[in-house]
C-alpha beads as a LAMMPS data file, in Angstrom:
LAMMPS data file: protein, C-alpha beads

121 atoms
120 bonds

1 atom types
1 bond types

-500.0 500.0 xlo xhi
-500.0 500.0 ylo yhi
-500.0 500.0 zlo zhi

Masses

1 110.0

Atoms # bond

1 1 1 0.134 8.093 17.273
2 1 1 1.285 6.736 14.020
3 1 1 -0.238 8.265 11.209
4 1 1 -0.259 6.653 7.565
5 1 1 -0.823 8.994 4.412
6 1 1 -1.482 7.180 1.076
7 1 1 -1.754 9.002 -2.209
8 1 1 -1.233 8.609 -5.923
9 1 1 -4.481 7.217 -7.136
10 1 1 -6.297 8.347 -9.901
11 1 1 -8.280 7.886 -13.257
12 1 1 -6.153 5.909 -16.092
13 1 1 -6.700 3.742 -19.138
14 1 1 -6.640 0.167 -19.395
15 1 1 -2.905 -0.943 -19.990
16 1 1 -1.674 2.302 -18.201
17 1 1 0.629 2.841 -15.223
18 1 1 -0.021 4.484 -11.624
19 1 1 2.326 4.663 -8.590
20 1 1 0.807 4.680 -5.037
21 1 1 3.063 6.150 -2.310
22 1 1 2.510 6.022 1.341
23 1 1 4.316 7.553 4.278
24 1 1 4.287 6.736 8.059
25 1 1 4.762 9.254 10.803
26 1 1 4.677 9.820 14.336
27 1 1 5.797 7.949 17.541
28 1 1 7.736 5.466 15.333
29 1 1 10.208 3.027 17.062
30 1 1 10.389 0.699 14.094
31 1 1 8.620 -0.467 11.351
32 1 1 7.834 -4.185 10.568
33 1 1 5.555 -4.842 7.679
34 1 1 4.281 -2.205 5.140
35 1 1 1.849 -2.690 2.308
36 1 1 -1.191 -2.357 0.375
37 1 1 -4.672 -3.400 0.587
38 1 1 -7.641 -2.877 -1.900
39 1 1 -11.315 -3.021 -1.968
40 1 1 -13.458 -2.850 -4.889
41 1 1 -17.166 -2.176 -4.736
42 1 1 -19.074 -5.071 -3.195
43 1 1 -16.373 -7.168 -2.477
44 1 1 -13.912 -8.059 0.416
45 1 1 -10.649 -6.104 1.217
46 1 1 -7.938 -7.911 -0.430
47 1 1 -4.233 -8.088 0.233
48 1 1 -2.394 -6.459 -2.890
49 1 1 1.161 -6.643 -1.907
50 1 1 3.279 -6.459 1.517
51 1 1 6.958 -5.936 2.056
52 1 1 8.771 -6.849 5.346
53 1 1 11.834 -4.534 6.765
54 1 1 13.987 -7.521 5.713
55 1 1 12.941 -7.136 2.164
56 1 1 10.484 -10.264 1.919
57 1 1 7.663 -9.285 -0.416
58 1 1 4.060 -10.864 -1.143
59 1 1 1.598 -10.319 -3.748
60 1 1 -1.707 -11.421 -4.789
61 1 1 -1.792 -13.844 -7.506
62 1 1 -3.809 -11.361 -9.633
63 1 1 -1.053 -8.859 -9.642
64 1 1 2.063 -10.789 -9.965
65 1 1 4.034 -9.546 -12.584
66 1 1 2.263 -6.145 -12.963
67 1 1 2.766 -4.705 -9.466
68 1 1 6.093 -4.014 -7.788
69 1 1 6.426 -2.747 -4.171
70 1 1 9.120 -0.921 -2.880
71 1 1 10.145 0.543 0.579
72 1 1 12.400 3.552 1.572
73 1 1 12.912 2.692 5.245
74 1 1 14.837 5.858 5.824
75 1 1 11.624 7.657 4.981
76 1 1 9.169 5.166 6.321
77 1 1 7.591 5.082 3.119
78 1 1 6.302 2.411 0.817
79 1 1 5.810 2.652 -2.987
80 1 1 3.318 0.429 -5.356
81 1 1 3.992 0.532 -8.842
82 1 1 1.237 -0.675 -10.904
83 1 1 1.680 -1.560 -14.405
84 1 1 -0.393 -2.782 -17.169
85 1 1 -3.486 -1.791 -15.244
86 1 1 -7.016 -3.468 -15.706
87 1 1 -10.423 -2.467 -15.351
88 1 1 -10.740 -4.935 -12.325
89 1 1 -8.046 -3.188 -10.528
90 1 1 -10.335 -0.512 -9.711
91 1 1 -10.729 -0.159 -6.257
92 1 1 -9.890 1.739 -3.258
93 1 1 -6.414 1.390 -2.111
94 1 1 -5.218 1.579 1.482
95 1 1 -1.515 1.573 2.893
96 1 1 -0.973 -0.010 6.136
97 1 1 1.973 -0.105 8.554
98 1 1 2.843 -2.175 11.544
99 1 1 5.575 -1.761 14.197
100 1 1 6.584 -0.345 17.541
101 1 1 5.406 2.835 19.204
102 1 1 8.504 4.815 20.186
103 1 1 6.791 5.830 23.103
104 1 1 4.636 2.923 24.767
105 1 1 6.818 0.098 22.924
106 1 1 3.624 -1.653 22.111
107 1 1 2.739 -2.473 18.666
108 1 1 0.862 -0.538 16.221
109 1 1 -1.125 -1.368 13.000
110 1 1 -2.025 1.728 11.091
111 1 1 -3.958 2.324 8.144
112 1 1 -4.149 5.072 5.363
113 1 1 -7.378 6.890 4.527
114 1 1 -7.256 5.175 1.096
115 1 1 -6.502 6.312 -2.412
116 1 1 -9.040 5.767 -5.178
117 1 1 -7.761 3.872 -8.430
118 1 1 -10.191 3.841 -11.208
119 1 1 -8.983 1.747 -14.552
120 1 1 -11.466 2.708 -17.677
121 1 1 -11.606 -0.245 -20.246

Bonds

1 1 1 2
2 1 2 3
3 1 3 4
4 1 4 5
5 1 5 6
6 1 6 7
7 1 7 8
8 1 8 9
9 1 9 10
10 1 10 11
11 1 11 12
12 1 12 13
13 1 13 14
14 1 14 15
15 1 15 16
16 1 16 17
17 1 17 18
18 1 18 19
19 1 19 20
20 1 20 21
21 1 21 22
22 1 22 23
23 1 23 24
24 1 24 25
25 1 25 26
26 1 26 27
27 1 27 28
28 1 28 29
29 1 29 30
30 1 30 31
31 1 31 32
32 1 32 33
33 1 33 34
34 1 34 35
35 1 35 36
36 1 36 37
37 1 37 38
38 1 38 39
39 1 39 40
40 1 40 41
41 1 41 42
42 1 42 43
43 1 43 44
44 1 44 45
45 1 45 46
46 1 46 47
47 1 47 48
48 1 48 49
49 1 49 50
50 1 50 51
51 1 51 52
52 1 52 53
53 1 53 54
54 1 54 55
55 1 55 56
56 1 56 57
57 1 57 58
58 1 58 59
59 1 59 60
60 1 60 61
61 1 61 62
62 1 62 63
63 1 63 64
64 1 64 65
65 1 65 66
66 1 66 67
67 1 67 68
68 1 68 69
69 1 69 70
70 1 70 71
71 1 71 72
72 1 72 73
73 1 73 74
74 1 74 75
75 1 75 76
76 1 76 77
77 1 77 78
78 1 78 79
79 1 79 80
80 1 80 81
81 1 81 82
82 1 82 83
83 1 83 84
84 1 84 85
85 1 85 86
86 1 86 87
87 1 87 88
88 1 88 89
89 1 89 90
90 1 90 91
91 1 91 92
92 1 92 93
93 1 93 94
94 1 94 95
95 1 95 96
96 1 96 97
97 1 97 98
98 1 98 99
99 1 99 100
100 1 100 101
101 1 101 102
102 1 102 103
103 1 103 104
104 1 104 105
105 1 105 106
106 1 106 107
107 1 107 108
108 1 108 109
109 1 109 110
110 1 110 111
111 1 111 112
112 1 112 113
113 1 113 114
114 1 114 115
115 1 115 116
116 1 116 117
117 1 117 118
118 1 118 119
119 1 119 120
120 1 120 121
């Protein structure tokens, strides 16, 4: 099994910053893409940012220029630096990772438990 643990959420004022962290552990042979989704109340889950093992990043238009995703492949970790936070960024943020299971050699797709971000206006 592969476990993903995300953290770093909290309450911040509009214009402030937060840094989310996520670590994957367990039977990992390799990790392909790691990233972040978010879900606000009464909305669908949306992709915030993702980063492939080769370094290709993808951002939602709403966060471009404010959020930065980065990875530490040696630690199977991904981070999301969020600057210039707005009230509309309030959501539960979920980390995910996909890759290959080291024992079964089958692909995995694992999610963190979510971390709450609240931006007060």
